[in-house]
N, C-alpha and C positions, 0 to 999 in steps of 0.2 A: 906407239903410247895407244892404249886403246880406249875408244870414246864410250862414254855410258849414255845409253838411251833414258830421256825424261821419262818417268813413270807416274801415271795418274789414273783416276776412273775414265772407264767407257761410259757412253752415252747410254747404254743399256743399265748398266750399275746404277749411274745417276737417277735414272728413271724409276729403277725399283726402288732406292732409298727415298724418294721423292713420295712415291706411294706409301711406301711403310711410314713416312713422317706424317703424311696428310691422314692416314687412317688413326694414327697414335692421336694427332691434335683434335680430330673430329670426335673420338672416344672422350677425350679429357672435356672438350667443349660441352659433349653432351652430358657428362657428370656434372660438370659445374653449373649449366642451365638448370638441370634437375634439381641439384642442391639449392640453387637459388629458388625455384618455383616451391620446392617443399618449404624452404626456410619462409618465403613469403605467407605460404598457406598456413603454416604453423603460428606466424605472427597475427595474421589476420584473425584466425580464429581464436587465438590467446587474447587479442582486444575484445573480442566478442564475448568471450567468457567473464572477463573483469566487469565489461559494462552491465552485462547480467546480474552479476553476482552483487553488484552495488545496489542495485535497483531492490532485488529479491529480498536482501538483508535489511534493508530499509523497512520495506513491508513487514517482515516478519518481526521487527523490532516495535511496530505500532500494533500488532496483533496482540503480542505479549502483554502489552501496557492496556488494551481496550477496557474502558469503563473507569479508570483511575480509583480501583480498588473496590469495585462495587462486586460483590460476591453472588448476586442473583443474576449478573449479567444483563440486567434491563435496567432503563432508566427513565424517569418521569419527563413527560415533555407536554406543552401546551402551544403549538404554534400558531401564530396568528391570533392569539387570544380565545382559541376555539375551546373544545373540549379537552381535558389533560387524559392523558392513557401513558401507559407505560410501552415501552419499545425496546427491542433489542440494541446492545452496544455495539454488537456486529451484525449487520445484514446485508444481503446481497443486491446490488444495483444492476443496473440494465447490463444484458449481453451485448457484445460487439461482434461482428462478423468481420473476419480480416480475410482480404483476397491476397494470395501469396505468388510470387513473379511466376510460378507454373501455372496460374490458373485455379488452382485447388483454393479452397475456402475452408474455415475452421472458427467455430463458434467460442468465443473466449468469454471470461467471466469477470465482474467487477464486484469490489466490497467496500460498503462504507462503515468506519470505525470511529465510534465517539470515544473521547479519551481526555484526559489533561493535559495541558501543555507541560513538554518535558522540563521548562525552565521555571515551573511553578507547581513543583511537588515537594510535599514536606516542609521540612525547614531550610532549604535551599533557595527561597523565593528571593529574587531582585538582588541576590548574592549577600543578603543580610540576614538570612533567618526568619524570615517572616511568617507566621501562620495566621489565616484567618479563620474566624469561629462565629456561627450565628449563635447569639445569646437569649433571643426573643423573636418569636414568629407566630402570626395569627392571620387568620383570613382578613383580606382587605386592607391590610396595613403593610408599611414597607417593613422589611426584616432590621432587627436590631444587631450588629456586628460587630465584632472588634478584631485588631490584629494584633498580635504580639511579636516581639523580636525574641532573640535567643535568651535573653535574661530574662524574659516575662514581663517586660515593660511595654505598655500600652503604644502603638505608633499608629501613623495615619494610613489607611487602608489604600489611600490612593496612590500616594507616595510609594508604595512598596507592591501589595498584591494586586491591586485595581487600578492601574494607570489609566488616565484618560486618553484616547475614548474607551469608554466602558466596554471590555470584552464580555462575551457569553463567559458564564460560570457552571462549574459543576459543583452542585450543593449537596453535602451528604456523608454518609459514613461508609463503613466497608461492606454494609449490606445492601442499601438502598441510597438513591441519589437521584436528581433532578436536573435537567437542562433549564440554565435560568437566563434571561436577559434583561439584566440591569439597565435602568434608564436614568437613574440620579443616584449619586452617593454624597451624602452631607459630610460637612466637616465636624471632626471629633468633638463631642460635647459632654458635660456631667463627670462625675468622679465616681467611678473611674469612667475614663474617656470611652464613649461607643459612639456608632455613626448608624445613621438610618440610610438603608440601600432599598430604593424602590426599584420595581421591575415591573417589565409589561405582562407579566403572567396574572399581576394582582387584579388588574381590571376584570379578567373572567372569573373572580375568586377561587383560582386554580389551585390554591395551596390547601392542604389537609395537614392538621397536625399527627395524624396518622401516618407513620413512615411508610406502611404498605401500600398506601393510597396512590393512585396515579401520579400526583405531584407533591406527595408527602414527605415531609422529614423533621425531626424533632431539634429543638434546641441543644447547640453542641455539635453540630453537622459542621464539617470542614467547609471551607470555600476555597476552590482551585479554578484556574482559568481553564475553559473548556477547549477543545481541539476535536474538530471534526474533518476527517480526510475521506477523499473517495481516490481508489485506485483502479485503473481501468487503461485498457488500449486504446488509442487515437490513431485511427487512418482517415485522412481527409478524401481519397479516392483511391481506387482500386491499383493505382501506379506509385502511390505516395508510400514511403518508408514507414510501416507500423511502429508506434513508439510506446513505451511503459510511461503512464501518466500519472500524476499524485495532483489532485485539486483540494481547494478548502472551502467546501461548499458554505452556502449562506442558509440560514433559518427560513422558511419560506413564510410568506405574510399572508397566506390563505389559510384561514381557519378550516380545521379538520372537524369530521363531525363527532358526534359520541361514540358511534359503531367504528371499530377499526375496518379499514378496506384494503385489501392486497395493492391498490392503485395511489394508495396514501403516500404522498411525498414531502416528507418533514424537511428534507435538506435537499436544494436544488444548485446545479452547475451544468455546464454545458450539455450533459449527457440526457438529462432528464426536463430540460424545460427550452422552450424555443422564445419567450419572452424575454424583454429588456437587454440587459447585458450582463449575463451571468459568469460566473468567475472561469477563467480559463485555466487549464491545468499546468504543471511544470513538469518538463519532461525529465524522467528519473532514468540513471545510467547513461550510458553512451553508445548503446548497440542497439540495431533494430531488435525489436521483440516482437513475434507473431503470435504467441500463444500465451494466455495467462489463465491458469486453472486452479479453482478452488473448490475443495471438497471440506466438509466437516463431518468429524466423527465424534457421534452424540451417544450419550450413556441413558436412555429414556426412562429406565427403570433403576438409576441411581445405583446399582450394583457394583461399580468398580471393577467390574468383571470385563476384560477386552473381549471375551468370547461372546458378550452380548451387545456389543457396541453396533451402532447402525452408522450408514454413512449417508449423509446428505448432500445434495448437489447445491441447494441453497438454502438461506434462511430468510423468510418474508419478514417485511415489516411489522406483521401483527404476530409473528411467532415468539410471545413473551415468555412461554415455557421452555424453548429449546436452549436458549444461551446458558442458562445455570447447569446443563448437562453436557456441554461441548466440552470434549476431553482433549481433542487434536484438532487443528486445522492444518490441511496437507495443501501445499503448494507446489505449482510447476510452473515456471516459465521457460520457453524455447526461444533463444537467441538466434538469429543468422548473421553471416556476414555481408557487410556493405556492397561488396565486390565479389563476380561469380568467380568460381574456380576454373579458371582456363587451360587446366591441363589437357594437352591433346590438341591436335591440329584441326579436327572435325568433332563434331557434335556426338558421334559415335564412340570417340575415344574419351570423352569427357566422363567424370565421376559424376551422378547425379544424387539427388538428396530429396528426402521427404520430411515433414514436420512430424515428431515423434508424438504419439498418442499419449493419452493419460486418463486411468480411470473410465475407459470405455469411450472417449473422445478421440476421434481420428479425422483427418482432414476428408471432404465430401468425395474427394476424387485421388485416384493413384497417380495422377501426373507429377513428375518429380522435376526438379531443376537443377542448377549448377551451382547453388548457394550451399555451403556447408552450415549446419546447424548444432547447437549445442542444447540439451535439456538440463535443466537443473532443479530437484526436487528437495521440498525441506517438509520437515513436519513442526508444527508450533504447538504449543501449549499456552492457552490464555491464562497467565498466573491469576489475576484477580477472580477468576471463576472458578477456581480448584478450591475454593475455601467451604465456608458455610454454607449449607442446604437448606433453604426456608421453604 
């Protein structure tokens, strides 16, 4: 009987097989790790894009509605009971310098926008379709106002359009308007019932029956709740995350002089006053925003010919002729990730990034860092200032 020898792998064969298996596993692990890193990077950048777009879209919506239907692009104002004047419904606020992780710096812009409360426009006020109208006005006396519902019946303005505490109002028509600070609204009286609306600017005799005057409007002007917003970037220190912020500034109590000066500050918040406790802005979006750039395309000749448009970097608080010729507002925000891109074992293997420029604006240095960035640009047409030219 012949015996059979047991067969198996030799030591050398086992070592070769193990080496091949190790190589395959290592390659597979490298692919998995690379895929995970890539997926992580895509997810982080995607979250950054979403957060930036949310803030940019809300800013664009407010620019479109600037002025509450005022085709001249300017509004009458008499802050602190001082001299009445007209000012732009869109104007530039203080610039902010942001320090980026790599050490480079970039100057970012800000913008003030005067418009009406989106919950108090037209016949949608308070959900019951109320419209407020001025029926009589004269210098040194309260305004006579009336509020109507959808059926044309008179209703109490305080219960609908002007709730307590009395908010600031935009009073005017589609051409001219004023920013008004109510102090007292009496109950409806008479037939048909009207109400007396007292306002702070009455004390300085700021009102004029000439609608083109700095603080002028005619009977028949609509009442809308006013809303002032200021968009800017905030970075408490060079190591803090920069954020896109919107504040709701308050009207200054300082009386302004008869002659407009570029340093006039009609509305104040944390960016342009150090006194008291100014309003602090609310962070918009969910991503770090390290650049906000704003440019204004104007048509100074009124030609409606894009070849003759001029780009402005700012609109000053005294530039009352500019808003009526604004054809576009160009915006750019640059968002970056909260976490660095850690691809590569050493810094020489890492991908580095820099902040994109916009219309001649670039970081002050070429230093880059490992934070991915995305730039979003948008062109906005302020619909209220695209109508009748006066």
